[in-house]
DSSP file (Angstrom, degrees, kcal/mol; ACC not computed):
  #  RESIDUE AA STRUCTURE BP1 BP2  ACC     N-H-->O    O-->H-N    N-H-->O    O-->H-N    TCO  KAPPA ALPHA  PHI   PSI    X-CA   Y-CA   Z-CA
    1    1 A X              0   0    0      0, 0.0     3,-0.1     0, 0.0     6,-0.1   0.000 360.0 360.0 360.0 130.7  -65.3 -139.4   21.1
    2    2 A X    >   -     0   0    0      1,-0.1     3,-1.9     4,-0.1     2,-0.2  -0.318 360.0 -97.1 -62.7 140.9  -64.8 -138.4   17.5
    3    3 A X  T 3  S+     0   0    0      1,-0.2    -1,-0.1    -2,-0.0     3,-0.1  -0.494 112.1  19.7 -66.4 134.0  -61.2 -138.5   16.3
    4    4 A X  T 3  S+     0   0    0      1,-0.3     2,-0.4    -2,-0.2    -1,-0.2   0.355  92.8 128.3  86.0  -5.6  -59.8 -134.9   16.6
    5    5 A X    <   -     0   0    0     -3,-1.9    -1,-0.3     2,-0.0     2,-0.2  -0.670  57.8-128.8 -83.3 136.8  -62.4 -133.8   19.0
    6    6 A X        -     0   0    0     -2,-0.4    -4,-0.1    -3,-0.1     3,-0.0  -0.559  16.8-122.0 -84.5 149.5  -61.2 -132.1   22.2
    7    7 A X  S    S+     0   0    0     -2,-0.2     2,-0.4     1,-0.1    -1,-0.1   0.676  92.0  25.2 -66.6 -22.9  -62.4 -133.4   25.5
    8    8 A X  S >  S-     0   0    0      3,-0.0     3,-2.1     0, 0.0     2,-0.2  -1.000  86.3-105.6-145.9 136.7  -63.9 -129.9   26.6
    9    9 A X  T 3  S+     0   0    0     -2,-0.4     3,-0.1     1,-0.3    22,-0.1  -0.437 110.4  20.8 -58.8 135.4  -65.1 -126.9   24.8
   10   10 A X  T 3  S+     0   0    0      1,-0.3    22,-1.7    -2,-0.2    23,-0.3   0.436  91.5 149.7  88.3  -0.4  -62.6 -124.1   25.1
   11   11 A X    <   -     0   0    0     -3,-2.1     2,-0.4    20,-0.2    -1,-0.3  -0.410  23.0-175.4 -72.1 138.0  -59.9 -126.7   25.9
   12   12 A X        -     0   0    0     -2,-0.1     3,-0.1    -3,-0.1    13,-0.1  -0.970  30.9-109.2-128.9 146.4  -56.3 -125.8   24.8
   13   13 A X        -     0   0    0     -2,-0.4     2,-0.1     1,-0.1    11,-0.0  -0.399  53.6 -86.0 -66.9 157.8  -53.2 -127.9   25.0
   14   14 A X    >   -     0   0    0      1,-0.1     3,-0.7    -2,-0.1    -1,-0.1  -0.395  25.4-141.8 -66.5 140.4  -50.8 -126.6   27.6
   15   15 A X  T 3  S+     0   0    0      1,-0.2    -1,-0.1     5,-0.1     5,-0.1   0.461  95.8  71.1 -83.6  -2.3  -48.4 -124.0   26.4
   16   16 A X  T 3  S+     0   0    0      3,-0.0    -1,-0.2     2,-0.0     4,-0.1   0.668  73.1 108.8 -77.5 -18.6  -45.6 -125.6   28.6
   17   17 A X  S X  S-     0   0    0     -3,-0.7     3,-1.8     1,-0.1    -4,-0.0  -0.335  75.1-131.8 -71.8 136.9  -45.3 -128.7   26.4
   18   18 A X  T 3  S+     0   0    0      1,-0.3    -1,-0.1    -2,-0.0    -3,-0.0   0.738 109.7  59.1 -61.7 -21.9  -42.2 -129.0   24.4
   19   19 A X  T 3  S+     0   0    0      2,-0.1    -1,-0.3     0, 0.0    -2,-0.1   0.122  78.4 150.8 -90.1  20.2  -44.5 -129.8   21.4
   20   20 A X    <   -     0   0    0     -3,-1.8     2,-0.5    -5,-0.1    -5,-0.1  -0.280  28.4-166.3 -58.7 128.3  -46.2 -126.4   21.8
   21   21 A X    >   -     0   0    0      1,-0.1     3,-2.0    -2,-0.0     4,-0.3  -0.980  14.1-153.2-118.9 117.4  -47.7 -125.0   18.5
   22   22 A X  T >> S+     0   0    0     -2,-0.5     3,-1.1     1,-0.3     4,-1.0   0.770  93.5  68.1 -64.4 -20.1  -48.6 -121.4   18.7
   23   23 A X  H 3> S+     0   0    0      1,-0.2     4,-1.3     2,-0.2    -1,-0.3   0.663  79.3  81.7 -74.8  -8.6  -51.1 -122.0   15.9
   24   24 A X  H <4 S+     0   0    0     -3,-2.0    -1,-0.2     1,-0.2    -2,-0.2   0.773 105.4  27.3 -65.8 -29.0  -53.2 -124.2   18.3
   25   25 A X  H <4 S+     0   0    0     -3,-1.1    -1,-0.2    -4,-0.3     6,-0.2   0.616 114.9  61.6-104.0 -14.4  -54.8 -121.2   19.9
   26   26 A X  H  < S+     0   0    0     -4,-1.0    -2,-0.2     1,-0.2    -3,-0.1   0.699 109.2  41.3 -82.9 -14.7  -54.6 -118.8   17.0
   27   27 A X  S  < S+     0   0    0     -4,-1.3     2,-0.8     1,-0.1    -1,-0.2   0.542 101.0  75.2-105.0 -12.7  -56.9 -121.0   14.7
   28   28 A X    >   -     0   0    0     -5,-0.2     3,-2.2     1,-0.2     6,-0.2  -0.817  57.0-169.1-115.9 103.7  -59.4 -122.1   17.1
   29   29 A X  T 3  S+     0   0    0     -2,-0.8    -1,-0.2     1,-0.3     6,-0.1   0.780  87.2  58.7 -66.6 -26.2  -62.0 -119.4   18.0
   30   30 A X  T 3  S+     0   0    0      4,-0.1     2,-0.4   -19,-0.1    -1,-0.3   0.292  78.5 114.2 -88.0  14.6  -63.4 -121.5   20.9
   31   31 A X    <>  -     0   0    0     -3,-2.2     4,-1.9    -6,-0.2   -20,-0.2  -0.709  61.2-147.8 -81.6 126.9  -59.9 -121.7   22.7
   32   32 A X  H  > S+     0   0    0    -22,-1.7     4,-2.5    -2,-0.4     5,-0.3   0.853  95.7  61.4 -64.2 -34.4  -60.1 -119.9   26.0
   33   33 A X  H  > S+     0   0    0    -23,-0.3     4,-2.5     1,-0.2    -1,-0.2   0.926 107.6  45.3 -62.6 -45.3  -56.4 -118.9   25.7
   34   34 A X  H  > S+     0   0    0     -6,-0.2     4,-2.7     1,-0.2     5,-0.2   0.919 111.9  52.3 -66.4 -40.6  -57.2 -116.9   22.4
   35   35 A X  H  X S+     0   0    0     -4,-1.9     4,-1.7     1,-0.2    -1,-0.2   0.896 112.1  44.3 -63.3 -39.2  -60.3 -115.4   24.0
   36   36 A X  H  X S+     0   0    0     -4,-2.5     4,-2.8     2,-0.2    -1,-0.2   0.897 113.5  51.1 -73.8 -39.1  -58.4 -114.1   27.0
   37   37 A X  H  X S+     0   0    0     -4,-2.5     4,-1.5    -5,-0.3    -2,-0.2   0.894 108.8  51.1 -62.6 -38.6  -55.6 -112.8   24.8
   38   38 A X  H  < S+     0   0    0     -4,-2.7     4,-0.5     1,-0.2    -1,-0.2   0.892 115.2  45.9 -63.7 -40.1  -58.1 -111.0   22.6
   39   39 A X  H >< S+     0   0    0     -4,-1.7     3,-0.5    -5,-0.2     6,-0.2   0.941 117.3  37.2 -70.0 -48.3  -59.5 -109.4   25.7
   40   40 A X  H 3< S+     0   0    0     -4,-2.8    -1,-0.2     1,-0.2    -2,-0.2   0.546 113.3  56.4 -85.7 -10.4  -56.4 -108.4   27.6
   41   41 A X  T 3< S+     0   0    0     -4,-1.5    -1,-0.2    -5,-0.2    -2,-0.2   0.445  78.6 109.7-100.1  -1.6  -54.4 -107.3   24.5
   42   42 A X  S <> S-     0   0    0     -3,-0.5     4,-2.0    -4,-0.5     5,-0.2  -0.460  79.4-116.5 -74.4 159.4  -56.9 -104.7   23.1
   43   43 A X  H  > S+     0   0    0      1,-0.2     4,-1.8     2,-0.2     5,-0.1   0.812 110.5  51.1 -66.3 -35.3  -55.8 -101.2   23.5
   44   44 A X  H  > S+     0   0    0      2,-0.2     4,-2.5     1,-0.2    -1,-0.2   0.954 111.2  48.8 -69.6 -45.2  -58.6 -100.0   25.8
   45   45 A X  H  > S+     0   0    0      1,-0.2     4,-2.5    -6,-0.2     5,-0.3   0.898 110.3  51.4 -60.6 -42.6  -58.0 -102.9   28.3
   46   46 A X  H  X S+     0   0    0     -4,-2.0     4,-2.0     2,-0.2    -1,-0.2   0.936 112.1  45.8 -59.6 -43.9  -54.4 -102.2   28.3
   47   47 A X  H  X S+     0   0    0     -4,-1.8     4,-2.8     2,-0.2    -2,-0.2   0.934 113.2  49.5 -61.0 -47.2  -54.9  -98.6   29.1
   48   48 A X  H  X S+     0   0    0     -4,-2.5     4,-2.6     2,-0.2     5,-0.3   0.956 111.4  48.3 -62.4 -56.0  -57.5  -99.3   31.8
   49   49 A X  H  X S+     0   0    0     -4,-2.5     4,-0.6     1,-0.2    -1,-0.2   0.901 114.1  49.0 -54.8 -45.2  -55.2 -101.9   33.5
   50   50 A X  H >< S+     0   0    0     -4,-2.0     3,-0.9    -5,-0.3     4,-0.3   0.946 112.5  46.2 -52.7 -55.1  -52.3  -99.3   33.3
   51   51 A X  H >X S+     0   0    0     -4,-2.8     3,-1.1     1,-0.3     4,-0.6   0.891 110.7  52.7 -70.3 -38.4  -54.2  -96.5   34.7
   52   52 A X  H 3< S+     0   0    0     -4,-2.6    51,-0.6     1,-0.2    -1,-0.3   0.599  87.0  83.3 -76.7  -6.3  -55.8  -98.6   37.6
   53   53 A X  T << S+     0   0    0     -3,-0.9    -1,-0.2    -4,-0.6    -2,-0.2   0.796  94.3  43.6 -71.9 -19.0  -52.4  -99.9   38.9
   54   54 A X  T <4 S-     0   0    0     -3,-1.1     2,-0.3    -4,-0.3    -1,-0.2   0.855 128.4 -25.9 -89.9 -33.9  -51.8  -96.7   40.9
   55   55 A X  S  < S-     0   0    0     -4,-0.6    -1,-0.3    46,-0.1     2,-0.2  -0.966  71.7 -79.2-169.0 163.4  -55.2  -96.2   42.5
   56   56 A X        -     0   0    0     -2,-0.3     2,-0.3    46,-0.1    46,-0.2  -0.520  50.7-164.1 -68.9 145.7  -58.9  -96.9   42.1
   57   57 A X  E     -A  101   0A   0     44,-1.8    44,-3.1    -2,-0.2     2,-0.1  -0.962  17.0-117.6-135.6 151.2  -60.5  -94.4   39.7
   58   58 A X  E  >  -A  100   0A   0     -2,-0.3     4,-1.8    42,-0.2    42,-0.2  -0.344  35.7-107.2 -70.6 162.1  -64.1  -93.3   38.8
   59   59 A X  H  > S+     0   0    0     40,-0.7     4,-2.8     2,-0.2     5,-0.2   0.933 121.3  50.1 -58.2 -50.3  -65.5  -93.9   35.4
   60   60 A X  H  > S+     0   0    0      1,-0.2     4,-2.2     2,-0.2    -1,-0.2   0.890 109.7  52.1 -57.0 -42.4  -65.3  -90.2   34.5
   61   61 A X  H  > S+     0   0    0      2,-0.2     4,-1.4     1,-0.2    -1,-0.2   0.853 111.0  47.7 -60.9 -38.6  -61.6  -90.1   35.7
   62   62 A X  H  X S+     0   0    0     -4,-1.8     4,-1.5     2,-0.2    -2,-0.2   0.934 111.2  49.1 -69.2 -45.7  -60.9  -93.0   33.5
   63   63 A X  H  < S+     0   0    0     -4,-2.8     6,-0.3     1,-0.2    -2,-0.2   0.817 110.1  52.1 -58.7 -36.3  -62.6  -91.6   30.5
   64   64 A X  H  < S+     0   0    0     -4,-2.2    -1,-0.2    -5,-0.2    -2,-0.2   0.823 111.7  46.8 -69.1 -32.8  -60.8  -88.3   30.9
   65   65 A X  H  < S+     0   0    0     -4,-1.4     2,-0.7    -3,-0.2    -2,-0.2   0.740  99.4  73.9 -85.4 -19.8  -57.4  -90.1   31.0
   66   66 A X  S >< S-     0   0    0     -4,-1.5     3,-1.1    -5,-0.1     2,-0.3  -0.841  79.5-143.7-101.3 107.3  -58.0  -92.3   28.1
   67   67 A X  T 3  S+     0   0    0     -2,-0.7    -3,-0.1     1,-0.2    -2,-0.1  -0.500  78.0   7.8 -72.5 126.1  -57.7  -90.3   24.9
   68   68 A X  T 3  S+     0   0    0     -2,-0.3     2,-0.4     1,-0.2    -1,-0.2   0.443  88.8 131.1  92.0  -8.7  -60.2  -91.3   22.2
   69   69 A X    <   -     0   0    0     -3,-1.1    -1,-0.2    -6,-0.3     2,-0.1  -0.692  49.2-137.0 -90.2 138.2  -62.3  -93.9   24.1
   70   70 A X     >  -     0   0    0     -2,-0.4     4,-2.5     1,-0.1     5,-0.2  -0.449  21.8-111.9 -81.5 154.9  -66.1  -93.5   23.9
   71   71 A X  H  > S+     0   0    0      1,-0.2     4,-2.3     2,-0.2     5,-0.1   0.930 118.8  49.1 -52.0 -48.5  -68.4  -93.9   26.9
   72   72 A X  H  > S+     0   0    0      2,-0.2     4,-2.1     1,-0.2    -1,-0.2   0.930 110.2  49.2 -58.1 -53.3  -69.8  -97.0   25.4
   73   73 A X  H  > S+     0   0    0      1,-0.2     4,-2.8     2,-0.2    -1,-0.2   0.853 111.9  48.0 -63.8 -35.0  -66.4  -98.6   24.8
   74   74 A X  H  X S+     0   0    0     -4,-2.5     4,-2.7     2,-0.2     5,-0.3   0.928 111.3  51.9 -65.5 -41.1  -65.1  -97.9   28.2
   75   75 A X  H  X S+     0   0    0     -4,-2.3     4,-1.6    -5,-0.2    -2,-0.2   0.876 113.1  43.9 -59.8 -39.8  -68.3  -99.3   29.7
   76   76 A X  H  X S+     0   0    0     -4,-2.1     4,-2.5     2,-0.2    -2,-0.2   0.947 113.7  51.3 -70.6 -48.3  -67.9 -102.5   27.6
   77   77 A X  H  X S+     0   0    0     -4,-2.8     4,-2.1     1,-0.2    -2,-0.2   0.888 111.4  45.5 -56.5 -41.7  -64.2 -102.7   28.5
   78   78 A X  H  X S+     0   0    0     -4,-2.7     4,-2.2     2,-0.2    -1,-0.2   0.864 112.1  52.4 -72.2 -33.5  -64.7 -102.4   32.2
   79   79 A X  H  X S+     0   0    0     -4,-1.6     4,-2.7    -5,-0.3    -2,-0.2   0.944 112.3  45.8 -66.6 -43.3  -67.6 -104.9   32.1
   80   80 A X  H  X S+     0   0    0     -4,-2.5     4,-1.7     2,-0.2    -2,-0.2   0.885 113.3  49.3 -64.9 -45.0  -65.4 -107.4   30.3
   81   81 A X  H  <>S+     0   0    0     -4,-2.1     5,-2.8     2,-0.2     6,-1.1   0.837 111.0  50.2 -68.1 -40.4  -62.5 -106.8   32.7
   82   82 A X  H ><5S+     0   0    0     -4,-2.2     3,-2.0     4,-0.2    -2,-0.2   0.966 110.3  50.9 -63.4 -49.1  -64.8 -107.2   35.7
   83   83 A X  H 3<5S+     0   0    0     -4,-2.7    -2,-0.2     1,-0.3    -1,-0.2   0.823 106.1  52.9 -56.4 -35.0  -66.1 -110.5   34.3
   84   84 A X  T 3<5S-     0   0    0     -4,-1.7    -1,-0.3    -5,-0.2    -2,-0.2   0.456 119.0-109.9 -87.8   5.8  -62.7 -111.9   33.7
   85   85 A X  T < 5S+     0   0    0     -3,-2.0    22,-0.5     2,-0.2    21,-0.4   0.722  90.5 108.9  89.6  12.9  -61.8 -111.2   37.4
   86   86 A X  S   <S+     0   0    0     -5,-2.8    18,-2.0     1,-0.2     2,-0.3   0.764  75.5  36.7 -96.9 -24.9  -59.3 -108.3   36.6
   87   87 A X  E     -B  103   0A   0     -6,-1.1     2,-0.4    16,-0.3    16,-0.2  -0.970  66.1-149.2-129.8 139.0  -61.2 -105.4   37.8
   88   88 A X  E     -B  102   0A   0     14,-3.0    14,-2.0    -2,-0.3     2,-0.5  -0.901   8.6-153.4-109.7 138.7  -63.5 -104.8   40.7
   89   89 A X  E     -B  101   0A   0     -2,-0.4     2,-0.5    12,-0.2    12,-0.2  -0.915  11.4-171.0-106.3 136.9  -66.4 -102.3   40.6
   90   90 A X  E     -B  100   0A   0     10,-2.2    10,-2.7    -2,-0.5     2,-0.6  -0.981   7.7-157.6-132.2 120.7  -67.6 -100.8   43.9
   91   91 A X  E     -B   99   0A   0     -2,-0.5     2,-0.4     8,-0.2     8,-0.2  -0.907  10.8-146.4-101.4 126.8  -70.7  -98.7   44.1
   92   92 A X  E     -B   98   0A   0      6,-3.0     2,-2.4    -2,-0.6     6,-1.1  -0.809  18.4-125.9 -85.5 125.1  -70.9  -96.3   47.1
   93   93 A X  S    S+     0   0    0     -2,-0.4     2,-0.3     4,-0.1     4,-0.1  -0.374  70.0 115.7 -77.2  67.9  -74.3  -95.7   48.4
   94   94 A X  S    S-     0   0    0     -2,-2.4     2,-0.6     4,-0.1    -2,-0.0  -0.858  70.6 -80.0-130.6 161.8  -74.2  -91.9   48.1
   95   95 A X  S    S+     0   0    0     -2,-0.3     2,-0.1     1,-0.2    -2,-0.1  -0.940 125.4  27.8-107.0 122.4  -76.3  -89.4   46.0
   96   96 A X  S    S-     0   0    0     -2,-0.6    -1,-0.2     1,-0.0    -2,-0.1   0.648 115.9-111.2 -79.1 155.3  -75.5  -89.2   43.2
   97   97 A X        -     0   0    0     -2,-0.1     2,-0.5    -4,-0.1    -4,-0.1  -0.261  28.0-148.1 -59.0 140.5  -74.0  -93.0   43.3
   98   98 A X  E     - B   0  92A   0     -6,-1.1    -6,-3.0   -40,-0.0     2,-0.5  -0.960  13.2-169.1-111.6 129.4  -70.2  -93.1   43.1
   99   99 A X  E     - B   0  91A   0     -2,-0.5   -40,-0.7    -8,-0.2     2,-0.4  -0.923   2.9-170.6-115.1 130.3  -68.7  -96.0   41.3
  100  100 A X  E     -AB  58  90A   0    -10,-2.7   -10,-2.2    -2,-0.5     2,-0.4  -0.950  10.1-149.7-124.0 147.0  -65.0  -96.8   41.4
  101  101 A X  E     +AB  57  89A   0    -44,-3.1   -44,-1.8    -2,-0.4     2,-0.3  -0.898  21.0 168.5-111.8 135.5  -63.0  -99.3   39.5
  102  102 A X  E     - B   0  88A   0    -14,-2.0   -14,-3.0    -2,-0.4     2,-0.2  -0.990  35.5 -98.9-143.4 155.3  -59.8 -101.0   40.9
  103  103 A X  E     - B   0  87A   0    -51,-0.6   -16,-0.3    -2,-0.3     2,-0.2  -0.499  30.4-136.4 -76.6 152.6  -57.6 -103.8   39.9
  104  104 A X     >  -     0   0    0    -18,-2.0     4,-2.4    -2,-0.2     5,-0.2  -0.513  34.4 -98.8 -87.9 160.4  -57.9 -107.2   41.5
  105  105 A X  H  > S+     0   0    0      1,-0.3     4,-1.5     2,-0.2     5,-0.1   0.874 129.9  52.5 -47.5 -39.3  -54.8 -109.2   42.7
  106  106 A X  H  > S+     0   0    0    -21,-0.4     4,-1.7     1,-0.2    -1,-0.3   0.897 106.7  52.1 -66.9 -45.4  -55.1 -111.0   39.4
  107  107 A X  H  > S+     0   0    0    -22,-0.5     4,-1.5     1,-0.2    -2,-0.2   0.875 103.3  57.8 -51.6 -44.5  -55.2 -107.8   37.6
  108  108 A X  H  X S+     0   0    0     -4,-2.4     4,-2.0     1,-0.2    -1,-0.2   0.869 102.7  53.6 -55.3 -43.2  -52.1 -106.6   39.2
  109  109 A X  H  X S+     0   0    0     -4,-1.5     4,-1.3    -5,-0.2    -1,-0.2   0.908 107.8  50.6 -59.9 -34.6  -50.2 -109.6   38.0
  110  110 A X  H  X S+     0   0    0     -4,-1.7     4,-2.1     1,-0.2    -1,-0.2   0.852 103.6  58.4 -70.0 -27.3  -51.3 -108.8   34.5
  111  111 A X  H  X S+     0   0    0     -4,-1.5     4,-3.3     1,-0.2     5,-0.3   0.961 100.9  59.2 -67.6 -41.4  -50.1 -105.1   35.0
  112  112 A X  H  X S+     0   0    0     -4,-2.0     4,-1.9     1,-0.3    -1,-0.2   0.934 107.0  46.1 -49.1 -48.2  -46.5 -106.6   35.7
  113  113 A X  H  X S+     0   0    0     -4,-1.3     4,-1.9     2,-0.2    -1,-0.3   0.878 111.3  50.3 -69.6 -35.4  -46.6 -108.2   32.4
  114  114 A X  H  X S+     0   0    0     -4,-2.1     4,-2.7     1,-0.2     5,-0.3   0.930 106.6  56.1 -64.7 -43.2  -47.8 -105.0   30.5
  115  115 A X  H  X S+     0   0    0     -4,-3.3     4,-2.7     1,-0.2     5,-0.2   0.916 106.8  50.3 -62.8 -36.7  -45.1 -103.0   32.2
  116  116 A X  H  X S+     0   0    0     -4,-1.9     4,-2.4    -5,-0.3    -1,-0.2   0.942 110.9  50.0 -65.5 -39.9  -42.5 -105.5   30.7
  117  117 A X  H  X S+     0   0    0     -4,-1.9     4,-2.7     2,-0.2     3,-0.4   0.983 111.7  46.5 -54.5 -61.5  -44.1 -105.0   27.3
  118  118 A X  H  X S+     0   0    0     -4,-2.7     4,-2.8     1,-0.3     5,-0.2   0.865 110.6  52.0 -50.0 -45.0  -43.9 -101.3   27.6
  119  119 A X  H  X S+     0   0    0     -4,-2.7     4,-2.3    -5,-0.3    -1,-0.3   0.913 109.8  51.9 -61.1 -43.9  -40.3 -101.4   28.8
  120  120 A X  H  X S+     0   0    0     -4,-2.4     4,-2.2    -3,-0.4    -2,-0.2   0.958 110.5  47.5 -58.8 -53.8  -39.5 -103.6   25.7
  121  121 A X  H  X S+     0   0    0     -4,-2.7     4,-0.6     1,-0.2    -2,-0.2   0.893 111.3  48.9 -55.6 -44.8  -41.1 -101.1   23.5
  122  122 A X  H >< S+     0   0    0     -4,-2.8     3,-0.7     1,-0.2     4,-0.3   0.907 112.2  51.3 -62.1 -41.8  -39.4  -98.1   25.0
  123  123 A X  H 3< S+     0   0    0     -4,-2.3     3,-0.2     1,-0.2     4,-0.2   0.867 120.1  32.1 -58.3 -40.4  -36.1 -100.0   24.7
  124  124 A X  H 3X S+     0   0    0     -4,-2.2     4,-2.2    -5,-0.2    -1,-0.2   0.279  82.7 108.1-107.3  10.3  -36.5 -100.8   21.1
  125  125 A X  H <X S+     0   0    0     -3,-0.7     4,-2.5    -4,-0.6     5,-0.2   0.865  80.0  50.8 -60.6 -42.4  -38.5  -97.9   19.7
  126  126 A X  H  > S+     0   0    0     -4,-0.3     4,-2.3    -3,-0.2    -1,-0.2   0.933 110.9  50.7 -61.9 -43.0  -35.6  -96.4   17.7
  127  127 A X  H  > S+     0   0    0      1,-0.2     4,-2.1    -4,-0.2    -2,-0.2   0.911 111.4  49.0 -57.9 -41.8  -34.9  -99.9   16.1
  128  128 A X  H  X S+     0   0    0     -4,-2.2     4,-1.9     2,-0.2    -1,-0.2   0.875 111.5  47.7 -64.1 -43.1  -38.6 -100.2   15.2
  129  129 A X  H  X S+     0   0    0     -4,-2.5     4,-1.9     2,-0.2    -2,-0.2   0.814 111.6  52.1 -72.4 -27.1  -38.6  -96.6   13.7
  130  130 A X  H  X S+     0   0    0     -4,-2.3     4,-2.9     2,-0.2    -2,-0.2   0.918 109.8  46.5 -67.9 -46.6  -35.6  -97.4   11.8
  131  131 A X  H  X S+     0   0    0     -4,-2.1     4,-1.7     1,-0.2    -2,-0.2   0.833 112.3  52.5 -67.0 -34.4  -37.0 -100.7   10.4
  132  132 A X  H  X S+     0   0    0     -4,-1.9     4,-3.2     2,-0.2     5,-0.2   0.913 109.3  48.0 -62.5 -48.6  -40.2  -98.8    9.5
  133  133 A X  H  X S+     0   0    0     -4,-1.9     4,-2.2     1,-0.2    -2,-0.2   0.920 113.1  48.2 -63.3 -42.1  -38.4  -96.1    7.6
  134  134 A X  H  X S+     0   0    0     -4,-2.9     4,-1.5     2,-0.2    -1,-0.2   0.845 112.4  48.6 -68.3 -31.2  -36.3  -98.7    5.7
  135  135 A X  H  X S+     0   0    0     -4,-1.7     4,-2.8     2,-0.2     5,-0.2   0.953 111.8  49.0 -64.5 -50.3  -39.5 -100.7    4.9
  136  136 A X  H  X S+     0   0    0     -4,-3.2     4,-2.6     1,-0.2     5,-0.2   0.885 110.7  50.6 -67.7 -35.6  -41.3  -97.5    3.6
  137  137 A X  H  X S+     0   0    0     -4,-2.2     4,-2.3    -5,-0.2    -1,-0.2   0.873 111.3  48.7 -64.2 -38.5  -38.3  -96.5    1.5
  138  138 A X  H  X S+     0   0    0     -4,-1.5     4,-2.9     2,-0.2     5,-0.2   0.932 113.7  47.7 -66.5 -45.5  -38.2 -100.1   -0.1
  139  139 A X  H  X S+     0   0    0     -4,-2.8     4,-2.5     1,-0.2     5,-0.2   0.956 111.8  47.9 -59.6 -47.8  -41.9  -99.9   -0.7
  140  140 A X  H  X S+     0   0    0     -4,-2.6     4,-2.3    -5,-0.2    -1,-0.2   0.944 114.0  47.2 -64.1 -42.5  -41.7  -96.4   -2.3
  141  141 A X  H  X S+     0   0    0     -4,-2.3     4,-2.2     1,-0.2    -1,-0.2   0.953 110.9  51.1 -65.3 -44.3  -38.7  -97.5   -4.5
  142  142 A X  H  X S+     0   0    0     -4,-2.9     4,-1.3     1,-0.2    -1,-0.2   0.917 111.6  49.5 -58.4 -42.0  -40.6 -100.8   -5.6
  143  143 A X  H  < S+     0   0    0     -4,-2.5     3,-0.2    -5,-0.2    -1,-0.2   0.900 109.7  50.9 -65.3 -44.4  -43.7  -98.4   -6.5
  144  144 A X  H  < S+     0   0    0     -4,-2.3    -1,-0.2     1,-0.2    -2,-0.2   0.890 110.4  48.9 -63.1 -39.4  -41.5  -96.1   -8.5
  145  145 A X  H  <        0   0    0     -4,-2.2    -1,-0.2     1,-0.2    -2,-0.2   0.755 360.0 360.0 -69.6 -28.4  -40.0  -99.1  -10.5
  146  146 A X     <        0   0    0     -4,-1.3    -1,-0.2    -3,-0.2    -2,-0.2   0.434 360.0 360.0 -76.3 360.0  -43.5 -100.5  -11.2
């Protein structure tokens, strides 16, 4: 094996290692950790996972609840979440066909993490708003001086 070549495509070092370097997944597009983070951290996936925590929903119900999502983008998001094992798709044999989406047990564990992130955001939103206002004021002052 060539020096610097990893043993398996998509292989990333363990994040539990004391020598963990966050750049290991950020700079390598073939790293599965980066791919998974890209998928679950996008805004549509986060909203779908949050909505499906309470109950299974039909496509039209999800689309109605998610402001600004296109039909195509919701379809793509659901397909990716299903492929990743986070969402199940159930087709009921009725006319017209009824399709429902629900979180898998794996998807539920991710929802717990998302809830933690939302809680952190709610707790610190005033601090973030103050930091943004201070930053904007500094930038405006710098622009005026230039």
